[in-house]
C-alpha positions in Angstrom: 6.4 11.0 21.3 4.9 13.7 19.2 4.1 12.3 15.8 3.6 14.0 12.4 1.8 12.4 9.5 2.1 13.9 5.9 0.0 12.5 3.1 -3.7 11.6 3.8 -4.6 9.7 0.7 -6.5 6.4 0.4 -4.0 4.6 2.7 -2.4 7.4 4.6 -5.7 8.8 6.0 -6.5 5.3 7.4 -3.1 4.8 8.9 -3.2 8.3 10.5 -6.8 7.6 11.7 -5.6 4.5 13.5 -2.9 6.5 15.3 -5.5 9.2 16.3 -8.0 6.6 17.4 -5.4 5.1 19.7 -4.6 8.4 21.4 -1.3 9.2 19.8 -0.2 12.9 19.9 -0.7 13.4 16.2 -0.2 16.4 13.8 -1.2 15.9 10.2 -0.8 17.7 6.8 -2.0 17.2 3.3 -2.3 19.5 0.2 -6.1 18.9 0.5 -7.5 20.8 3.5 -10.6 18.6 3.5 -8.5 15.6 4.3 -6.8 17.5 7.2 -10.2 18.4 8.6 -11.4 14.8 8.5 -8.4 13.8 10.7 -8.9 16.8 13.0 -12.4 15.5 13.5 -10.8 12.2 14.6 -8.6 13.8 17.2 -5.5 14.9 15.3 -4.1 18.5 15.1 -3.6 20.4 11.8 -0.1 21.2 10.8 0.7 24.3 8.7 3.4 22.7 6.5 5.9 19.8 6.5 8.8 21.8 7.8 6.9 23.0 10.9 5.6 19.4 11.6 9.2 18.1 11.5 10.4 20.9 13.8 7.7 20.2 16.4 7.5 16.4 16.2 9.8 13.6 17.1 8.8 11.2 14.3 7.3 12.3 11.0 5.6 9.7 8.8 5.0 10.2 5.1 2.6 8.3 2.8 2.7 9.8 -0.6 1.7 8.7 -4.2 5.1 8.7 -5.9 8.9 8.9 -5.3 8.8 12.4 -6.8 6.2 13.5 -4.3 8.2 12.0 -1.5 11.3 13.9 -2.5 9.4 17.2 -2.6 8.2 16.7 1.0 11.6 15.4 2.2 13.3 18.5 0.8 11.1 20.5 3.2 11.8 18.2 6.1 15.6 18.0 5.8 16.4 21.5 7.2 14.6 20.5 10.4 16.1 17.1 10.8 18.8 16.5 13.4 19.5 14.3 16.4 16.3 12.9 18.0 14.3 13.2 14.8 13.0 10.2 12.8 11.6 10.0 9.3 9.4 7.0 8.5 8.5 6.6 4.8 5.4 4.5 4.3 4.9 5.1 0.6 5.6 2.4 -2.0 8.7 3.9 -3.5 11.8 3.3 -5.5 14.4 1.3 -3.5 17.3 3.4 -4.8 15.5 6.6 -4.1 14.7 5.6 -0.5 18.3 4.7 0.1 19.6 8.1 -1.1 16.9 9.9 0.9 17.7 7.9 4.1 21.4 8.8 3.7 20.5 12.5 3.6 18.4 12.1 6.8 21.1 10.1 8.6 23.9 12.5 7.6 22.0 15.2 9.5 21.9 13.1 12.6 18.4 11.7 12.2 17.0 8.2 11.9 15.2 6.9 8.8 13.0 3.9 8.3 11.5 2.4 5.1 8.1 1.1 6.1 5.6 0.3 3.2 2.4 -1.4 4.0 0.5 -4.4 2.4 -2.9 -5.8 2.8 -5.5 -3.4 1.4 -7.2 -0.2 2.4 -9.8 -2.0 4.4 -7.1 -3.4 6.7 -5.3 -0.1 6.9 -8.6 1.3 8.3 -8.6 -1.2 11.2 -5.0 -1.3 12.1 -4.6 -4.8 10.7 -2.5 -4.2 7.7 1.0 -5.7 7.4 4.1 -3.5 7.5 7.6 -4.1 6.2 10.4 -2.2 8.0 13.8 -1.6 6.4 16.2 0.1 8.7 18.9 -0.6 11.3 17.8 -2.4 14.5 18.0 0.6 16.7 15.7 2.6 14.5 13.3 -0.3 14.2 13.1 -0.4 18.0 12.3 3.3 18.0 9.4 3.0 15.5 8.1 -0.4 16.4 5.6 0.9 19.0 4.0 3.2 16.4 4.0 0.5 13.8 2.1 -1.9 16.1 -0.8 0.6 16.3 -1.0 0.8 12.5 -0.3 -2.8 11.6 -1.0 -6.3 12.8 2.1 -8.0 11.4 5.5 -6.1 11.4 8.4 -7.6 9.5 11.9 -6.2 10.0 13.3 -6.8 6.5 16.9 -5.6 6.9 18.6 -2.5 5.8 17.0 0.6 4.3 15.6 -0.2 0.9 14.9 -3.9 1.5 11.3 -3.2 2.6 10.6 -1.3 -0.6 12.1 -4.1 -2.8 9.9 -6.6 -1.1 6.8 -4.4 -1.2 7.2 -3.8 -5.0 7.5 -7.6 -5.4 4.3 -8.3 -3.5 2.4 -5.7 -5.5 3.7 -7.3 -8.7 2.3 -10.6 -7.5 -1.0 -9.1 -6.5 -1.3 -7.6 -10.0 -0.5 -11.0 -11.6 -3.1 -12.6 -9.4 -5.7 -10.1 -10.5 -5.0 -10.5 -14.1 -5.2 -14.3 -13.9 -8.4 -14.2 -11.8 -10.0 -12.0 -14.5 -9.1 -14.6 -17.1 -10.2 -17.5 -14.9 -13.6 -16.1 -14.1 -14.3 -15.0 -17.6 -13.4 -18.5 -18.9 -15.7 -20.2 -16.4 -18.6 -17.8 -17.4 -18.0 -18.8 -21.0 -18.1 -22.5 -19.9 -21.5 -21.9 -18.2 -20.2 -22.4 -14.7 -22.0 -20.4 -12.0 -19.7 -17.6 -10.9 -20.6 -17.8 -7.2 -19.7 -21.4 -7.3 -16.5 -20.5 -9.2 -15.6 -18.1 -6.4 -16.0 -20.8 -3.8 -14.1 -23.3 -5.8 -11.1 -21.0 -6.1 -11.3 -20.0 -2.5 -11.3 -23.7 -1.4 -8.4 -24.7 -3.6 -4.8 -24.2 -4.3 -5.7 -21.4 -6.7 -6.8 -19.1 -4.0 -5.0 -15.9 -2.9 -5.6 -12.7 -0.8 -6.5 -10.9 -4.1 -9.1 -13.5 -4.8 -10.7 -13.3 -1.4 -10.9 -9.5 -1.6 -11.0 -8.1 -5.1 -12.9 -11.0 -6.7 -15.8 -10.1 -4.4 -15.9 -6.6 -5.7 -15.6 -7.7 -9.3 -18.6 -10.1 -8.9 -20.7 -7.6 -7.0 -20.1 -5.0 -9.7 -18.8 -2.4 -7.2 -15.2 -2.6 -8.7 -13.9 0.0 -6.3 -11.0 -1.5 -4.3 -9.7 2.0 -3.5 -6.5 1.4 -5.6 -6.1 3.0 -9.0 -4.4 1.9 -12.2 -1.8 4.7 -12.0 -0.6 3.3 -8.7 -0.6 -0.3 -10.1 1.4 0.8 -13.1 3.9 2.7 -10.8 4.4 -0.4 -8.7 4.8 -3.0 -11.4 7.0 -0.6 -13.3 9.3 -0.4 -10.2 9.4 -4.2 -10.1 10.3 -4.3 -13.8 13.1 -1.8 -13.0 14.4 -4.1 -10.3 14.6 -7.0 -12.8 16.2 -4.8 -15.5 18.9 -3.5 -13.1 20.1 -7.1 -12.5 19.6 -8.4 -16.1 16.7 -10.6 -15.2 14.7 -11.2 -18.4 11.1 -11.3 -17.2 8.3 -12.7 -19.4 5.0 -12.1 -17.5 5.9 -8.6 -16.2 6.0 -6.8 -19.5 2.6 -8.3 -20.4 1.1 -7.1 -17.1 2.4 -3.6 -17.9 0.8 -3.8 -21.3 -2.6 -5.0 -19.8 -2.6 -2.1 -17.2 -1.8 0.5 -19.8 -4.6 -0.8 -22.0 -6.9 -0.6 -19.0 -5.9 3.0 -18.5 -6.5 3.8 -22.2 -10.0 2.4 -22.0 -11.2 3.6 -18.5 -8.8 6.4 -17.5 -5.4 6.7 -15.9 -6.9 6.6 -12.4 -9.6 4.0 -12.9 -10.0 1.4 -10.2 -7.7 -1.6 -10.7 -10.5 -4.2 -10.6 -12.0 -2.6 -13.7 -9.5 -4.7 -15.6 -12.2 -7.4 -15.7 -14.2 -5.1 -18.1 -11.6 -5.6 -20.8 -12.6 -9.3 -20.9 -16.3 -8.6 -20.5 -16.1 -6.3 -23.6 -14.1 -8.8 -25.6 -16.3 -11.8 -24.8 -19.8 -10.4 -24.1 -19.8 -12.2 -20.7 -21.1 -10.5 -17.6 -18.8 -11.3 -14.7 -21.4 -10.7 -11.9 -23.0 -12.8 -9.3 -25.5 -12.0 -6.5 -24.7 -11.9 -2.8 -21.3 -10.3 -3.0 -20.4 -7.1 -1.1 -20.2 -3.6 -2.5 -17.3 -2.8 -0.2 -14.7 -4.7 1.7 -15.0 -4.8 5.5 -12.2 -6.1 7.7 -13.8 -8.4 10.3 -10.6 -9.2 12.0 -10.7 -7.7 15.5 -8.3 -4.7 16.1 -5.5 -5.5 18.4 -1.9 -4.2 18.9 0.4 -5.7 16.3 3.6 -7.5 16.8 6.9 -8.2 15.1 7.0 -11.2 12.8 10.0 -13.3 13.7 11.7 -15.1 10.8 12.2 -18.8 11.2 14.3 -21.4 9.3 11.3 -23.7 8.9 7.7 -23.0 7.9 
């Protein structure tokens, strides 16, 4: 298949790079020509615009920063969509928006799949990220070979929109983990507990999480650059709050998380790195949440292999 990829940001460039590295016939586009050139250097071809890419490719993947950006690109793709064309949306987006967008694609005879990713930029770079796929089974079978290049674990979540609902939920949980880890490590520092020991205690206990084993290392090293910015965090947790509001679920923690992230933006900038939230507590307490021996960047040491579908079971 001829594959197009539009949106070469922090995650998109790594997903596209994995396809190029595995010999996929790939054409790419981004508003930033520098990003296009980087992918061309990895074996991809440069596309002139989204419409041309859809016209010339069988499957077009988009990875964009917001639902609004996704709609702008889709408006350019739609005139070229018909039978034999598939659109794969890998952005974290609004579930209602993706359902409406997919309906527009399907009404023209194309296929649509809602395929957000989860697991961090370092795993996107190695093809070991997890991918949720919301679409009918026939479309899933069409896109699964591509998804297994880009991700290690592929979960078919159900109909269009279901993947985005689940992805927004997981990003909400990741933000909650980050906020509580910041409080936990600052409190341990105030208690005089060694922070490297604190890291190991959390990792070895029921208090651990994926966020701890990744972002806590960047907090403690002082790097504080997880390649995910506060504007994206706020978008994602805002989408989760919208899901709850739509069903009348009165959340208690979610509004506080939104307040914390907005305060972080006011202090450090809208596009500050998300792990800089620790600095709010450092400023408040005078504690330095640093420890020697932690890395300046995250490296995925899991070997790269073709991914596979996760099969749901009734027992775990």
